[in-house]
DRENZA-930676 format. One line per 10 residues: number of its first residue (from 1); their letters; for each residue x negated, y, z of N, C-alpha, C. Coordinates in pm, whole numbers, plus 50000, padded with zeros to 5 digits. Example, Ala and Ser with C-alpha at 12.3 -4.5 7.8 and 13.67 -1.06 7.14 Angstrom:
<sites>
1) as) 48681:49431:50780:48770:49550:50780:48680:49670:50780  48715:49775:50708:48633:49894:50714:48710:50003:50787
</sites>
This chain:
<sites>
1) xxxxxxxxxx) 50448:52149:47723:50479:52029:47622:50597:51957:47678  50667:51958:47581:50829:51833:47621:50782:51694:47597  50813:51606:47667:50801:51495:47648:50914:51395:47640  50953:51333:47548:51097:51266:47581:51077:51139:47614  51134:51081:47702:51118:50961:47765:51205:50859:47870  51221:50777:47887:51311:50658:47939:51274:50691:48098  51363:50702:48175:51339:50739:48301:51449:50632:48409  51404:50555:48438:51513:50461:48530:51552:50550:48671  51701:50534:48710:51750:50610:48834:51830:50503:48922  51765:50548:49020:51813:50467:49170:51940:50534:49194
11) xxxxxxxxxx) 52064:50455:49214:52191:50518:49253:52231:50497:49346  52317:50538:49426:52352:50484:49551:52443:50367:49555  52528:50317:49431:52633:50205:49396:52614:50129:49301  52531:50192:49229:52528:50085:49093:52411:50008:49086  52357:49969:48984:52258:49859:48978:52135:49949:49001  52024:49877:49082:51889:49919:49126:51838:50065:49038  51853:50027:48885:51807:50115:48814:51862:50145:48688  51865:50242:48629:51957:50291:48495:51862:50405:48404  51920:50374:48286:51847:50419:48223:51894:50598:48207  51806:50698:48172:51886:50823:48136:51735:50895:48071
21) xxxxxxxxxx) 51778:50993:47977:51685:51065:47929:51623:51188:48001  51507:51207:48016:51468:51371:48069:51343:51425:47985  51350:51490:48000:51208:51594:47933:51105:51656:48055  50978:51611:48016:50909:51618:48131:50816:51704:48085  50826:51821:48157:50747:51937:48125:50653:51995:48259  50548:52016:48263:50486:52047:48386:50489:52142:48389  50486:52233:48540:50433:52362:48553:50323:52387:48589  50274:52511:48670:50140:52542:48691:50059:52427:48794  50001:52362:48762:49883:52268:48892:49944:52161:48833  50046:52112:48759:50119:51992:48758:50073:51932:48618
31) xxxxxxxxxx) 50093:51798:48596:50045:51684:48492:50125:51602:48456  50194:51574:48314:50255:51474:48307:50157:51342:48315  50174:51269:48347:50130:51101:48320:50211:51007:48265  50166:50950:48150:50226:50805:48076:50196:50706:48208  50306:50662:48200:50273:50502:48304:50220:50418:48222  50098:50385:48331:50048:50240:48243:50113:50173:48298  50148:50144:48452:50194:50039:48511:50243:50085:48660  50310:50039:48745:50393:50067:48857:50409:49971:48960  50360:49935:49083:50345:49841:49155:50515:49853:49227  50572:49758:49235:50705:49714:49319:50659:49681:49492
41) xxxxxxxxxx) 50691:49781:49577:50651:49797:49725:50760:49746:49815  50755:49699:49918:50822:49669:50015:50899:49777:50040  50837:49915:50020:50911:50017:50091:51042:50070:49956  50993:49995:49837:51100:50052:49748:51236:49943:49772  51222:49813:49795:51293:49730:49835:51399:49812:49970  51299:49865:50057:51375:49943:50205:51496:50059:50118  51425:50137:50049:51494:50222:50037:51652:50181:49930  51628:50109:49888:51795:50038:49784:51857:49937:49853  51780:49831:49897:51868:49742:50008:51856:49745:50114  51810:49829:50207:51795:49830:50368:51871:49983:50376
51) xxxxxxxxxx) 51925:50099:50313:51945:50205:50346:51841:50324:50397  51699:50282:50386:51655:50346:50404:51674:50509:50318  51675:50605:50392:51648:50716:50308:51576:50804:50279  51563:50857:50120:51490:50928:50047:51505:51054:50065  51361:51152:50081:51400:51279:50075:51483:51350:49973  51473:51298:49834:51488:51389:49741:51644:51290:49729  51714:51398:49666:51906:51310:49674:51882:51227:49555  52001:51139:49575:51974:51040:49459:52096:51112:49354  52086:51056:49249:51983:50964:49182:51818:50987:49188  51751:50849:49190:51620:50899:49242:51573:50768:49168
61) xxxxxxxxxx) 51465:50750:49059:51374:50677:48994:51294:50648:49128  51261:50561:49160:51144:50478:49289:51042:50438:49193  50949:50413:49310:50834:50347:49259:50692:50462:49276  50636:50455:49386:50504:50508:49429:50369:50476:49424  50341:50375:49339:50205:50294:49296:50208:50307:49185  50158:50394:49111:50146:50457:48966:49992:50488:48909  49973:50414:48793:49858:50427:48730:49886:50500:48563  49813:50523:48491:49838:50601:48373:49713:50708:48337  49756:50750:48239:49704:50843:48158:49789:50979:48157  49673:51117:48240:49727:51212:48176:49755:51276:47970
71) xxxxxxxxxx) 49865:51324:47943:49886:51337:47860:49967:51483:47826  49986:51570:47918:50006:51711:47928:49990:51749:48060  49947:51888:48093:49868:51948:48179:49953:52162:48173  49984:52148:48290:49992:52225:48319:49914:52350:48362  49962:52489:48365:49837:52570:48353:49758:52553:48489  49642:52545:48505:49543:52522:48601:49499:52387:48633  49539:52328:48558:49516:52149:48552:49470:52095:48427  49432:52177:48342:49403:52151:48208:49274:51999:48207  49190:52001:48339:49050:51947:48329:49111:51794:48341  49228:51762:48354:49261:51638:48381:49344:51554:48250
81) xxxxxxxxxx) 49331:51654:48158:49404:51622:47990:49318:51492:47951  49392:51378:47925:49330:51270:47860:49253:51125:47926  49257:51198:48066:49185:51078:48212:49294:50966:48239  49226:50851:48273:49295:50756:48310:49289:50789:48476  49423:50763:48543:49438:50805:48673:49504:50719:48767  49476:50704:48900:49606:50648:48979:49637:50784:49025  49768:50759:49047:49884:50895:49149:49853:50833:49292  49813:50923:49385:49825:50878:49511:49971:50879:49528  50002:50757:49611:50133:50778:49682:50172:50882:49748  50072:50928:49820:50081:51076:49903:50008:51156:49871
91) xxxxxxxxxx) 50110:51299:49811:49987:51348:49712:50003:51516:49885  49926:51521:49932:49949:51713:50040:49933:51801:49982  49971:51928:49997:49964:52008:49959:49832:52062:49940  49730:52064:50014:49607:52114:49999:49595:52232:50063  49743:52347:50114:49679:52459:50120:49737:52477:50264  49820:52401:50344:49891:52466:50446:49768:52415:50552  49832:52452:50717:49721:52424:50801:49682:52278:50876  49782:52198:50829:49732:52101:50869:49654:52010:50750  49697:52026:50614:49584:52010:50508:49438:52065:50529  49394:52185:50592:49319:52267:50583:49238:52206:50732
101) xxxxxxxxxx) 49291:52132:50850:49252:52067:50962:49209:51923:50893  49209:51875:50784:49195:51738:50752:49347:51660:50806  49440:51714:50773:49547:51614:50826:49643:51613:50735  49586:51595:50602:49672:51595:50475:49801:51446:50490  49780:51369:50540:49892:51225:50567:50013:51301:50615  49984:51424:50710:50109:51429:50772:50146:51569:50747  50088:51611:50597:50142:51750:50570:50313:51782:50504  50349:51867:50572:50499:51894:50547:50537:51895:50423  50448:51946:50316:50511:51972:50201:50463:51871:50113  50435:51729:50131:50373:51636:50048:50455:51590:49965
111) xxxxxxxxxx) 50429:51532:49867:50476:51491:49791:50484:51300:49744  50566:51258:49786:50561:51086:49732:50657:51053:49624  50598:51010:49521:50658:50994:49413:50771:50856:49477  50907:50877:49398:51003:50789:49417:51070:50819:49552  50989:50945:49615:51103:50969:49759:51137:51139:49786  50998:51195:49759:51072:51334:49731:51046:51392:49625  50977:51316:49510:50985:51366:49349:51036:51227:49268  51080:51237:49149:51080:51139:49054:50946:51051:49059  50998:50902:49107:50867:50838:49080:50841:50751:48953  50787:50637:48964:50701:50552:48866:50776:50448:48767
121) xxxxxxxxxx) 50867:50436:48801:50954:50332:48679:50992:50401:48629  50938:50476:48543:50946:50522:48393:50850:50513:48309  50865:50576:48235:50774:50573:48124:50689:50671:48133  50699:50832:48185:50629:50923:48196:50671:50985:48353  50580:51028:48400:50585:51106:48567:50518:51225:48581  50608:51325:48639:50556:51442:48622:50481:51483:48789  50369:51536:48798:50292:51467:48951:50193:51592:48949  50197:51643:49069:50082:51709:49102:49958:51679:49074  49885:51828:48971:49726:51763:48936:49623:51734:49059  49679:51784:49176:49547:51803:49295:49563:51669:49337
131) xxxxxxxxxx) 49452:51605:49359:49440:51500:49451:49422:51353:49338  49471:51373:49229:49441:51238:49159:49312:51169:49158  49345:51044:49120:49215:51010:49140:49174:50925:48998  49085:50976:48966:49022:50960:48793:48970:50785:48849  48995:50713:48726:48944:50564:48685:48830:50571:48588  48734:50513:48574:48644:50526:48527:48691:50399:48451  48701:50436:48323:48730:50302:48196:48618:50229:48187  48526:50263:48207:48405:50156:48128:48401:50066:48256  48386:50131:48384:48352:49989:48477:48534:49915:48512  48610:49985:48495:48721:49913:48467:48702:49829:48355
141) xxxxxxxxxx) 48672:49827:48270:48664:49715:48156:48563:49627:48251  48436:49660:48238:48353:49586:48307:48412:49475:48450  48490:49501:48481:48569:49471:48594:48689:49353:48547  48720:49339:48411:48754:49279:48377:48959:49303:48403  48975:49443:48438:49041:49469:48468:49157:49577:48404  49267:49571:48371:49348:49665:48319:49409:49742:48363  49410:49921:48333:49478:50028:48408:49612:50020:48460  49694:49907:48392:49826:49921:48461:49776:49817:48632  49680:49750:48616:49657:49654:48738:49604:49744:48860  49539:49830:48833:49501:49927:48948:49633:50037:49002
151) xxxxxxxxxx) 49796:50021:48937:49831:50098:48993:49831:50066:49140  49802:49940:49171:49847:49885:49337:49763:49975:49406  49650:50014:49360:49566:50110:49466:49591:50215:49519  49737:50266:49464:49809:50411:49523:49864:50373:49634  49899:50245:49652:49918:50176:49816:49884:50086:49858  49947:49963:49775:49880:49803:49867:49732:49823:49892  49679:49898:49832:49522:49941:49874:49483:49988:49995  49494:50168:49935:49473:50236:50000:49496:50280:50136  49641:50222:50150:49694:50212:50280:49639:50105:50412  49598:49984:50343:49528:49919:50450:49408:49990:50423
161) xxxxxxxxxx) 49305:50029:50328:49168:50082:50334:49198:50236:50428  49302:50296:50436:49284:50408:50557:49291:50313:50697  49385:50228:50692:49421:50156:50816:49287:50136:50901  49230:50056:50759:49071:49993:50846:48990:50124:50881  48970:50216:50790:48853:50290:50829:48942:50360:50943  49016:50429:50959:49040:50453:51074:49043:50386:51184  49114:50265:51211:49073:50224:51354:48953:50216:51386  48841:50230:51292:48643:50208:51339:48630:50043:51291  48672:49977:51205:48631:49867:51173:48487:49863:51168  48394:49784:51212:48223:49809:51189:48200:49648:51140
171) xxxxxxxxxx) 48047:49652:51079:48040:49477:51077:48021:49412:51234  48046:49343:51240:48062:49258:51308:48230:49228:51439  48302:49322:51395:48422:49364:51451:48504:49213:51418  48608:49185:51507:48700:49061:51471:48832:49153:51429  48886:49131:51312:48988:49173:51261:49142:49066:51253  49273:49109:51283:49369:49010:51249:49461:49079:51210  49505:48994:51081:49595:49096:50986:49747:48992:51050  49791:49017:51056:49941:48987:51054:50049:49028:50937  50070:48894:50836:50108:48936:50703:50050:48972:50613  50040:48842:50517:49930:48818:50420:49971:48825:50272
181) xxxxxxxxxx) 50095:48913:50276:50175:48954:50143:50093:49052:50094  50188:49152:50006:50132:49232:49942:49996:49368:49996  50059:49400:50104:49975:49507:50181:49884:49387:50229  49914:49300:50326:49795:49257:50417:49701:49173:50359  49742:49130:50271:49625:49026:50124:49525:49120:50156  49559:49245:50086:49423:49356:50087:49400:49364:50184  49452:49417:50318:49369:49459:50466:49291:49350:50487  49290:49211:50473:49226:49119:50457:49095:49151:50387  49137:49177:50295:48986:49179:50201:48920:49297:50232  48996:49419:50237:48920:49497:50304:48812:49529:50414
191) xxxxxxxxxx) 48891:49456:50550:48849:49434:50682:48731:49369:50653  48735:49243:50578:48621:49193:50521:48507:49245:50453  48559:49339:50366:48457:49441:50278:48364:49531:50420  48437:49557:50520:48389:49644:50603:48317:49568:50727  48260:49457:50716:48208:49418:50778:48290:49256:50903  48398:49288:50876:48457:49214:50974:48473:49069:50965  48481:49010:51057:48528:48838:51059:48716:48825:51080  48763:48817:50975:48934:48849:50983:49031:48710:50974  49105:48697:51077:49207:48621:51106:49352:48646:51041  49414:48573:50940:49492:48595:50885:49635:48515:50952
201) xxxxxxxxxx) 49718:48582:50985:49871:48506:51038:49978:48548:50936  50066:48467:50899:50164:48416:50811:50232:48352:50877  50361:48371:50766:50445:48218:50781:50477:48120:50684  50379:48201:50539:50399:48113:50413:50233:48075:50395  50251:47964:50399:50147:47844:50369:50083:47895:50219  50128:47916:50131:50079:47946:49998:49989:48093:50027  50039:48233:50094:49936:48297:50104:49850:48315:50192  49891:48213:50295:49777:48212:50343:49650:48113:50314  49690:48024:50195:49552:47995:50117:49456:48039:50016  49583:48164:49970:49499:48263:49907:49445:48366:49976
211) xxxxxxxxxx) 49462:48415:50092:49378:48515:50136:49257:48396:50219  49266:48267:50247:49161:48197:50276:49053:48182:50164  49092:48238:50032:48982:48223:49957:48934:48343:49904  48988:48487:49981:48961:48608:49958:48940:48665:50080  48850:48629:50185:48790:48709:50288:48874:48669:50417  48948:48592:50459:48983:48540:50588:48929:48386:50654  48876:48394:50741:48805:48292:50812:48860:48226:50864  48979:48250:50935:49089:48164:51005:49214:48220:50957  49311:48097:50941:49469:48150:50877:49542:48040:50982  49651:48144:51034:49726:48052:51138:49836:48089:51062
221) xxxxxxxxxx) 49936:47982:51096:50111:47999:51022:50176:48003:51162  50234:48136:51173:50325:48194:51314:50426:48103:51295  50479:48061:51187:50620:47914:51229:50611:47849:51313  50469:47802:51319:50434:47649:51362:50392:47692:51515  50345:47815:51528:50257:47828:51661:50331:47973:51752  50352:47978:51883:50411:48089:51917:50256:48191:51985  50336:48319:52031:50208:48414:52017:50129:48382:52099  50141:48308:52242:50089:48233:52292:49955:48150:52254  49993:48078:52186:49892:47981:52118:49819:48039:51971  49890:48150:51945:49805:48199:51835:49700:48283:51908
231) xxxxxxxxxx) 49690:48346:51990:49627:48411:52075:49483:48327:52120  49553:48223:52142:49457:48119:52229:49357:48084:52094  49414:48025:51963:49371:48011:51879:49213:48147:51830  49279:48231:51878:49191:48347:51791:49084:48360:51901  49109:48374:52019:49006:48347:52127:48900:48252:52106  48948:48134:52059:48863:48055:52068:48772:48037:51930  48852:48104:51816:48760:48158:51717:48661:48260:51718  48685:48325:51796:48576:48429:51842:48513:48357:51910  48515:48273:52010:48397:48240:52109:48324:48135:52007  48352:48072:51933:48298:47977:51810:48223:48049:51746
241) xxxxxxxxxx) 48207:48176:51717:48164:48216:51612:48050:48364:51677  48050:48355:51826:48019:48452:51870:48037:48619:51850  48152:48594:51831:48249:48761:51856:48299:48771:51973  48320:48918:51984:48383:48965:52108:48529:48885:52123  48543:48903:52262:48675:48859:52336:48753:48998:52341  48667:49078:52335:48766:49218:52357:48758:49300:52240  48814:49421:52255:48794:49513:52148:48848:49454:52000  48964:49360:51992:49010:49295:51884:49046:49464:51803  49068:49426:51655:49148:49538:51569:49269:49447:51474  49386:49491:51522:49466:49372:51537:49570:49475:51410
251) xxxxxxxxxx) 49629:49435:51275:49669:49526:51177:49798:49466:51140  49892:49510:51184:50029:49460:51168:50074:49530:50966  50086:49426:50935:50130:49438:50807:50241:49347:50730  50319:49282:50817:50435:49218:50749:50559:49321:50755  50566:49413:50799:50694:49479:50786:50801:49444:50850  50780:49361:50947:50911:49268:51014:50892:49287:51176  51003:49243:51234:51026:49240:51378:50964:49107:51466  50957:49014:51391:50860:48937:51451:50702:48899:51432  50669:48992:51319:50553:49039:51311:50475:49111:51414  50614:49228:51408:50548:49312:51514:50553:49294:51660
261) xxxxxxxxxx) 50613:49200:51703:50600:49113:51818:50457:49035:51851  50444:48964:51726:50319:48917:51730:50204:48999:51786  50224:49104:51672:50047:49186:51686:50030:49221:51840  50158:49304:51867:50173:49340:51991:50162:49215:52122  50181:49105:52046:50125:48984:52241:49960:48958:52186  49891:49006:52093:49772:48959:52029:49674:49089:52131  49749:49212:52201:49694:49274:52277:49565:49223:52355  49396:49255:52358:49315:49246:52448:49301:49361:52496  49198:49360:52605:49107:49517:52640:49035:49555:52534  49049:49716:52543:48991:49785:52391:49055:49755:52298
271) xxxxxxxxxx) 49180:49679:52298:49207:49668:52148:49296:49794:52048  49280:49768:51926:49338:49856:51832:49425:49809:51751  49548:49833:51806:49670:49777:51711:49683:49897:51599  49710:49843:51503:49755:49956:51390:49878:49942:51307  49985:49987:51316:50056:49955:51226:50106:50006:51074  50076:49879:51006:50077:49950:50878:50228:49937:50749  50294:49776:50849:50398:49769:50764:50573:49830:50824  50646:49839:50756:50770:49915:50802:50858:49815:50822  50950:49849:50892:51110:49820:50895:51183:49873:50977  51295:49845:50919:51394:49927:51006:51464:49867:51144
281) xxxxxxxxxx) 51423:49759:51148:51455:49658:51272:51398:49712:51407  51441:49658:51514:51347:49716:51630:51325:49638:51722  51217:49631:51784:51187:49525:51897:51135:49551:52023  51167:49525:52128:51149:49562:52246:51024:49491:52329  50967:49580:52335:50807:49593:52408:50828:49642:52543  50699:49590:52640:50635:49644:52754:50505:49720:52702  50532:49859:52682:50503:49967:52655:50344:49972:52737  50358:49947:52878:50265:49925:52977:50127:49853:52936  50137:49778:52863:50064:49675:52808:49938:49742:52729  49985:49862:52692:49875:49971:52643:49809:49994:52734
291) xxxxxxxxxx) 49832:50046:52838:49774:50110:52975:49671:49984:53032  49781:49889:53019:49677:49757:53090:49542:49728:53038  49561:49768:52917:49429:49689:52836:49354:49812:52799  49385:49909:52831:49320:50026:52790:49304:50008:52658  49452:49976:52559:49424:49991:52422:49483:50057:52355  49486:50088:52199:49550:50202:52172:49639:50158:52061  49767:50233:52008:49818:50209:51870:49839:50306:51788  49795:50251:51678:49809:50409:51561:49886:50328:51450  49986:50484:51395:50049:50452:51308:50003:50465:51154  50006:50429:51047:49959:50470:50892:50037:50482:50810
301) xxxxxxxxxx) 50036:50644:50762:50121:50703:50665:50034:50708:50569  50025:50613:50475:49964:50634:50302:49797:50663:50361  49732:50708:50254:49612:50769:50290:49557:50848:50215  49455:50958:50263:49450:51107:50183:49383:51063:50039  49393:51139:49974:49350:51124:49860:49203:51144:49781  49119:51209:49897:49004:51188:49912:48929:51086:49934  48997:50964:49970:48956:50863:50021:48977:50757:49884  49074:50784:49822:49048:50695:49682:48982:50637:49617  48858:50759:49575:48716:50688:49507:48693:50578:49586  48644:50570:49689:48591:50464:49766:48647:50373:49775
311) xxxxxxxxxx) 48795:50391:49765:48898:50267:49772:48885:50185:49654  48885:50245:49554:48865:50177:49413:48750:50166:49398  48631:50195:49451:48511:50160:49402:48512:50011:49477  48562:49992:49581:48588:49824:49637:48596:49753:49522  48709:49788:49455:48782:49715:49351:48659:49698:49205  48609:49797:49157:48564:49787:49081:48397:49724:49088  48397:49686:49223:48245:49664:49247:48239:49507:49253  48428:49480:49272:48391:49340:49283:48451:49278:49410  48441:49399:49530:48484:49325:49661:48559:49302:49721  48704:49403:49644:48829:49299:49680:48881:49317:49513
321) xxxxxxxxxx) 48947:49209:49517:48965:49171:49418:49153:49145:49398  49162:49231:49299:49290:49267:49245:49396:49138:49164  49332:49097:49049:49374:49007:48927:49485:48873:49044  49410:48797:49103:49508:48709:49153:49588:48715:49239  49617:48896:49281:49739:48924:49371:49861:48971:49281  49828:49011:49167:49923:49073:49100:50002:49013:48964  50086:49044:48927:50146:48993:48790:50244:49080:48735  50244:49144:48599:50285:49210:48502:50425:49144:48461  50540:49263:48474:50612:49258:48412:50680:49375:48356  50763:49327:48245:50818:49451:48126:50918:49568:48237
331) xxxxxxxxxx) 50879:49661:48218:50965:49781:48293:51116:49728:48277  51165:49698:48115:51301:49649:48087:51350:49541:48193  51276:49485:48257:51305:49378:48384:51328:49399:48506  51328:49516:48491:51287:49586:48667:51424:49543:48747  51559:49521:48694:51712:49539:48801:51629:49337:48813  51618:49240:48723:51557:49139:48745:51463:49110:48866  51362:49194:48830:51249:49153:48949:51285:49215:49062  51365:49341:49061:51397:49388:49198:51457:49278:49278  51545:49232:49215:51648:49088:49312:51514:48986:49360  51454:48952:49245:51344:48862:49275:51221:48848:49394
341) xxxxxxxxxx) 51218:48979:49388:51109:49030:49492:51177:49021:49612  51319:49091:49601:51369:49107:49750:51438:48929:49811  51452:48808:49706:51466:48700:49737:51340:48616:49765  51230:48698:49782:51079:48639:49793:51039:48548:49701  51098:48551:49570:51081:48445:49520:50938:48473:49424  50904:48640:49420:50784:48652:49354:50685:48661:49438  50566:48603:49447:50485:48582:49586:50346:48734:49496  50381:48713:49425:50233:48828:49414:50288:48973:49393  50211:49065:49373:50248:49192:49352:50295:49237:49200  50445:49253:49205:50480:49295:49070:50460:49405:49043
351) xxxxx) 50400:49407:48921:50360:49553:48856:50443:49560:48723  50523:49685:48735:50635:49696:48596:50542:49777:48481  50575:49729:48392:50477:49809:48271:50554:49822:48150  50607:49990:48144:50713:50032:48034:50627:49990:47871  50768:49951:47809:50733:49934:47658:50621:49972:47602
</sites>
């Protein structure tokens, strides 16, 4: 089945995204998803503004936080017809040795919309059917959410969900989230849902106020405190609340060099440092601190598709709030929105909605 659609293409030298026409025809095992919404991620800005290389040659439609409805199916994927879905930001092949050993996030044949294949800043997107996350529309309605809004589950929620899960956060843990923006704000909520007491650190008082109402027990502005003072404040919080002075879970979500330095400076004995944000900037650290503190550092690339349903449940059950942290914009305004997000003028997660 061929579907004519407007596709927004990123070019290396022109405006961020340009219109073109294309025919969407799913191959075997593939589906065509009519896009309900696609979130604007920090990574998208990195591709366009900061020279981060995409795996697919330009021109390329960006966008990897996609939700929508399956409107066409290739051979073998017919069971998805008509279903509302979230498209995982990273789609492993499911057949290689890595996938068979449960290491799909490092699958070398993985497909990431807006990086390996055409992305979701479009009316339609062609993706592998394997690994899609079905959205229960009755529960979605009961939660008071639109299908477009849960697009951010594809990355902004599931990436910190995987980080929290992988780090081993349990009830009674102390979690510290550095960077309380699009990803960090959800990391705060997810860590709280896992039973942790959460400290949020950012340079923006408005973001700190927002996460203070949604899961953070303590907020600290790092623009007014150095790392030593921040660590002392966290230690005092832990002592007053009967939490451990060791084994802190630190999540670096700012995607900035200052944030990474702050996170690394918070290492304590037995700490786990999870690097969730991305930056092209470099930092200088004393790697031996990991040895001295018997600590560990973990990188986080996406989330396995099989973990998406549990992450989505947090949203549909009301344990993680999406609506206060997203705002919808027409896809036709994407050039303006890209520029505004890049200038930090839009504080919430922008979701682009096709006409």
